[in-house]
C-alpha positions in Angstrom: 3.7 -18.0 15.8 0.7 -16.6 14.1 -2.9 -16.2 15.0 -5.9 -14.2 13.7 -8.1 -11.9 15.8 -10.6 -9.2 15.2 -9.7 -5.6 16.0 -12.1 -2.9 17.0 -15.5 -3.3 15.1 -16.1 -0.5 12.6 -19.8 -1.0 12.6 -22.3 -2.3 15.2 -25.8 -3.3 14.4 -28.7 -3.8 16.8 -29.9 -7.3 17.2 -33.6 -8.2 17.7 -33.0 -8.3 21.4 -31.6 -4.7 21.5 -28.0 -5.9 21.9 -25.1 -4.9 19.7 -23.0 -7.3 17.7 -20.1 -6.7 15.3 -20.9 -6.6 11.6 -17.7 -5.4 10.0 -14.2 -5.5 11.4 -10.6 -5.0 10.2 -8.9 -8.4 10.3 -5.2 -8.6 11.2 -2.8 -11.4 11.7 -0.7 -11.1 14.8 3.0 -12.2 14.7 5.1 -12.5 17.8 8.9 -11.9 17.5 11.4 -12.9 20.2 13.7 -10.0 19.4 17.4 -10.3 20.2 17.8 -6.6 19.4 15.4 -5.1 21.9 15.6 -8.2 24.1 11.9 -8.9 24.5 8.9 -10.5 22.8 7.2 -8.0 20.4 4.1 -8.1 18.3 3.3 -6.8 14.9 -0.1 -6.8 13.2 -0.4 -7.5 9.5 -3.4 -6.5 7.4 -3.7 -7.6 3.8 -6.1 -6.2 1.2 -9.2 -8.2 0.2 -7.7 -9.2 -3.2 -4.7 -10.8 -1.5 -6.8 -14.0 -1.0 -8.2 -14.1 -4.5 -5.2 -13.0 -6.6 -1.6 -14.0 -6.6 -0.2 -10.5 -7.0 2.5 -8.9 -4.9 1.9 -5.7 -2.9 3.8 -2.7 -1.6 4.0 -2.5 2.2 3.3 0.3 4.7 5.1 -0.1 8.0 3.4 2.0 10.6 4.6 2.8 14.1 2.3 3.1 17.2 0.4 0.0 16.1 -2.3 0.3 18.8 -6.0 1.2 18.4 -7.2 3.3 16.6 -4.2 3.6 14.2 -4.3 0.2 12.5 -8.0 0.5 11.8 -7.6 4.0 10.6 -4.7 3.3 8.3 -6.4 0.1 6.9 -9.4 2.2 6.1 -7.4 4.9 4.3 -5.6 2.3 2.3 -8.7 0.4 1.3 -10.7 3.5 0.4 -8.0 5.1 -1.7 -7.1 1.9 -3.5 -10.8 1.3 -4.2 -10.8 4.8 -5.7 -7.8 4.1 -7.8 -5.6 6.8 -6.2 -3.0 4.4 -4.8 -2.2 0.7 -5.2 -3.6 -1.9 -2.8 -1.0 -2.4 0.0 -0.2 -4.6 2.9 -0.2 -2.8 6.3 2.2 -3.7 9.1 1.5 -2.1 12.4 4.4 -2.3 14.9 3.2 -2.3 18.5 4.8 -0.4 21.3 6.2 -1.6 24.6 8.5 1.2 25.8 7.8 4.0 23.3 10.2 6.5 24.8 13.1 4.0 24.6 12.4 2.9 21.1 11.4 6.2 19.4 14.0 8.6 20.8 17.5 8.5 19.3 19.5 10.0 22.2 19.2 9.8 26.0 17.8 12.9 27.8 17.6 12.8 31.6 13.9 13.7 31.8 13.1 10.5 29.8 15.2 7.9 31.7 14.8 5.1 29.1 15.3 7.2 26.0 18.1 6.6 23.5 17.2 3.2 22.0 16.1 4.2 18.5 19.0 2.4 16.8 18.4 -0.9 18.6 14.7 -0.5 17.7 15.6 0.1 14.0 17.8 -3.0 14.1 14.7 -4.9 15.2 12.7 -3.4 12.3 15.4 -4.0 9.7 16.6 -7.4 10.7 13.6 -9.0 12.3 10.3 -7.3 11.3 11.0 -6.7 7.6 12.5 -10.2 7.0 9.5 -11.8 8.7 7.0 -9.9 6.6 8.9 -10.5 3.3 9.3 -14.3 4.0 5.6 -14.8 4.9 3.8 -12.4 2.5 3.8 -11.6 -1.2 5.5 -8.2 -1.3 6.9 -5.8 -3.9 10.2 -4.1 -3.2 8.5 -0.8 -2.1 8.2 0.1 1.6 6.6 3.1 3.3 7.4 4.2 6.9 4.9 6.2 8.8 4.8 7.5 12.4 3.4 10.3 14.6 4.9 12.6 17.2 7.9 10.7 18.8 7.3 8.1 16.1 7.4 10.8 13.5 10.8 11.8 14.8 11.8 8.1 14.4 10.6 8.2 10.8 12.8 11.3 10.0 15.7 9.8 11.9 15.5 6.7 9.7 15.3 8.8 6.6 18.5 10.6 7.6 20.5 7.6 8.9 19.1 4.6 7.1 17.5 5.9 3.9 17.9 2.5 2.3 15.3 0.9 4.5 12.2 2.6 2.9 11.4 4.2 -0.4 9.0 6.7 1.2 8.4 8.3 4.6 5.4 10.0 6.2 5.9 11.9 9.5 2.9 13.4 11.4 3.8 16.1 13.9 7.4 14.8 14.2 9.0 15.9 17.4 12.0 17.4 15.7 12.9 19.7 18.6 14.1 16.7 20.5 17.5 17.1 22.2 18.2 20.6 20.8 17.1 19.4 17.3 19.6 16.6 17.2 18.1 14.9 14.1 17.9 18.3 12.3 21.6 18.9 12.9 22.4 15.4 11.7 20.4 16.0 8.5 22.4 19.1 7.8 25.6 17.0 7.7 24.5 13.7 6.3 22.1 14.8 3.6 24.2 17.5 2.0 24.8 16.9 -1.7 23.3 13.5 -1.6 21.4 11.6 -4.2 18.3 10.0 -2.8 15.4 8.7 -4.9 13.0 9.0 -2.0 9.8 10.8 -1.0 9.1 12.3 2.4 5.9 14.0 3.5 5.7 15.9 6.8 2.5 17.3 8.3 1.8 19.5 11.3 -1.3 20.6 13.1 -1.9 23.7 15.2 1.2 23.0 17.3 3.3 26.2 17.7 5.7 24.4 20.1 6.7 22.0 17.2 7.5 24.7 14.7 11.2 25.4 15.5 12.2 21.9 14.7 9.8 21.7 11.7 11.2 25.0 10.2 14.8 23.8 10.9 14.4 20.6 9.0 12.6 22.3 6.2 15.5 24.7 5.9 18.0 21.8 5.8 16.2 20.1 2.9 16.0 23.3 0.9 19.7 24.0 1.4 21.0 20.4 0.9 20.1 20.1 -2.8 19.3 16.4 -2.5 19.1 14.9 -6.0 16.0 12.8 -6.7 14.3 13.7 -3.4 10.6 14.6 -3.5 9.4 16.3 -0.3 6.5 18.3 1.1 5.9 20.1 4.4 2.2 20.8 4.9 0.3 22.4 7.8 -3.2 21.5 8.9 -4.2 24.4 11.1 -7.7 23.0 11.9 -6.2 19.9 13.5 -4.8 19.2 16.9 -1.8 17.0 17.7 -4.1 14.0 17.9 -6.5 14.6 15.1 -3.8 15.5 12.6 -2.7 11.9 12.2 -5.5 10.9 9.8 -5.1 13.9 7.3 -1.3 13.6 7.3 -1.4 9.8 6.6 -4.0 10.4 3.9 -2.2 13.3 2.3 1.2 11.6 2.6 0.0 8.6 0.7 -1.6 10.8 -2.0 1.7 12.7 -2.3 3.7 9.5 -2.6 1.4 8.2 -5.3 0.7 11.5 -7.0 -0.2 10.8 -10.6 -0.9 7.1 -9.9 -4.5 7.1 -11.3 -5.0 7.1 -15.0 -6.6 10.3 -16.4 -8.6 10.5 -19.6 -9.8 7.7 -21.9 -9.0 4.1 -21.0 -7.5 2.5 -24.1 -4.6 0.2 -24.8 -2.1 2.9 -25.7 -2.8 5.1 -22.7 -3.0 2.2 -20.2 0.2 0.4 -21.3 2.2 3.7 -21.4 0.9 4.9 -18.0 1.6 1.7 -16.1 5.0 1.4 -17.8 6.0 4.8 -16.5 4.7 4.0 -13.0 6.7 0.8 -13.0 9.9 2.8 -13.8 9.1 5.3 -11.1 8.4 2.8 -8.3 10.9 0.2 -9.2 8.6 -2.8 -9.6 6.0 -3.9 -12.2 2.9 -2.0 -11.5 0.0 -4.0 -12.8 -3.0 -2.2 -14.4 -6.4 -2.9 -12.9 -8.1 -5.8 -14.5 -11.0 -3.6 -15.8 -8.5 -1.2 -17.6 -6.9 -3.9 -19.7 -10.2 -5.6 -20.3 -11.7 -2.3 -21.6 -8.6 -1.7 -23.7 -9.1 -5.2 -25.3 -12.7 -4.4 -26.2 -11.7 -1.0 -27.6 -9.2 -2.7 -29.9 -11.7 -5.3 -31.0 -14.1 -2.6 -32.0 -11.3 -1.2 -34.2 -10.8 -4.7 -35.5 -7.2 -4.8 -34.2 -7.6 -8.4 -33.1 -4.0 -9.4 -32.7 -3.2 -6.4 -30.5 -6.4 -7.0 -28.6 -5.4 -10.6 -28.0 -2.0 -9.6 -26.7 -3.6 -7.2 -24.2 -6.2 -9.7 -23.0 -3.5 -12.4 -22.7 -1.5 -10.0 -20.5 -4.7 -9.5 -18.4 -5.0 -13.2 -18.0 -1.4 -13.5 -16.9 -1.9 -10.7 -14.4 -5.2 -12.0 -13.0 -5.2 -15.8 -13.6 -7.8 -16.3 -10.8 -10.4 -14.2 -12.6 -13.1 -15.9 -14.7 -13.9 -12.8 -16.6 -10.4 -12.5 -18.3 -11.0 -15.9 -19.9 -14.5 -15.0 -21.1 -13.0 -11.9 -22.7 -10.2 -13.9 -24.3 -12.9 -16.3 -25.7 -14.7 -13.4 -27.3 -11.6 -12.1 -29.0 -10.6 -15.6 -30.2 -14.1 -16.2 -31.5 -13.9 -13.0 -33.6 -10.5 -14.2 -35.0 -12.1 -17.5 -36.0 -10.1 -19.5 -33.6 -13.1 -21.3 -32.4 -11.6 -24.3 -30.5 -9.4 -21.9 -28.4 -12.4 -19.7 -27.8 -14.5 -22.7 -26.6 -11.6 -23.7 -24.2 -11.6 -20.2 -22.7 -15.4 -19.9 -22.4 -15.5 -23.3 -20.7 -12.8 -22.3 -18.3 -14.6 -19.0 -17.5 -17.9 -20.9 -17.0 -16.3 -23.4 -14.6 -14.4 -20.8 -12.6 -17.5 -18.5 -12.3 -19.6 -21.4 -11.2 -17.1 -22.3 -8.5 -17.0 -18.7 -7.3 -20.8 -18.5 -7.2 -21.0 -15.9 -9.9 -24.3 -16.9 -11.5 -24.4 -13.9 -14.0 -21.0 -14.7 -15.5 -21.6 -18.4 -15.4 -24.7 -17.9 -17.5 -23.0 -15.6 -20.0 -20.0 -17.9 -20.4 -22.3 -20.9 -20.8 -24.2 -19.1 -23.6 -21.0 -18.1 -25.3 -19.7 -21.7 -25.1 -22.9 -23.0 -26.7 -22.7 -20.5 -29.5 -19.1 -21.4 -30.3 -19.8 -25.2 -30.0 -22.8 -24.8 -32.4 -20.4 -23.1 -34.9 -17.9 -25.9 -34.6 -20.6 -28.6 -35.3 -21.6 -27.0 -38.6 
């Protein structure tokens, strides 16, 4: 079952009558799961980037615990802003809502929390019901990130120690690692020793002295374990409280995971292709360059009169972004310079029709002028 709803408005505008009305919101799809692992009906919220509806690409996924306001809106904003800035890829966000948080987030039973100890059943729910639902209904890349705060941060670390295959990267904000005499820290000391794990884990802590024993214990374990392939960072945020630290940890964790993602220096074919080839090797799926990068590379090559190479770059861009009118207009320009006028006319006409259907009057006019110029050449 799936339905759409609007979460907390991010901006309110005054109407002419002095009342407020929502202007911008974060749209999520709500999926309900009748779980056999936690024996109840559960909800997840799924937020897709804006380009999901206009392009056919696949996207990495962030699975975030504590999927209640304001966390889904906050994380969706971080993802959108940082992808817009080129620091991280666009991603799908899955917010997993709570019912009995103590039961699901805590791995062992402790008397003062009577329902605690259900983390493994909860992770069965995530592994065998949530992830399959997402991957069967959305276009996803094989790259998953797990994020959580406090008790849920403990769950993230517990998953990293016990089920590292589930996610490629982990972000834990103020993880409650002192739980049950540092149960998870002790597990890590045994299970992670001399392992090979191509994973990234980022842990952040605010001004929380009571959390530091578990924090220091886990950091010591990772230093001693000599885990091959592991990238990790422990970072403190002394100006933040237990509640406010969530945003800077999630932001910084994503930046750590995708460190080096953005392309530095000049945008040209040799730098773009090499950079995104390396990113693809690192993340385990084909990382597609932004449309503008390959487009700029194609024009750079045309200026150097390397038309065959320019054409191959622009064709790749069209394969990556087949819903974009601009890629066909650029292809037309390259083909025209190569003297392949009929192919150029075909691409200009395609760009014109697509731009017109999308309501892009500027590109429609440009493609129309290009088409006329080529057709005039063909008639001579």
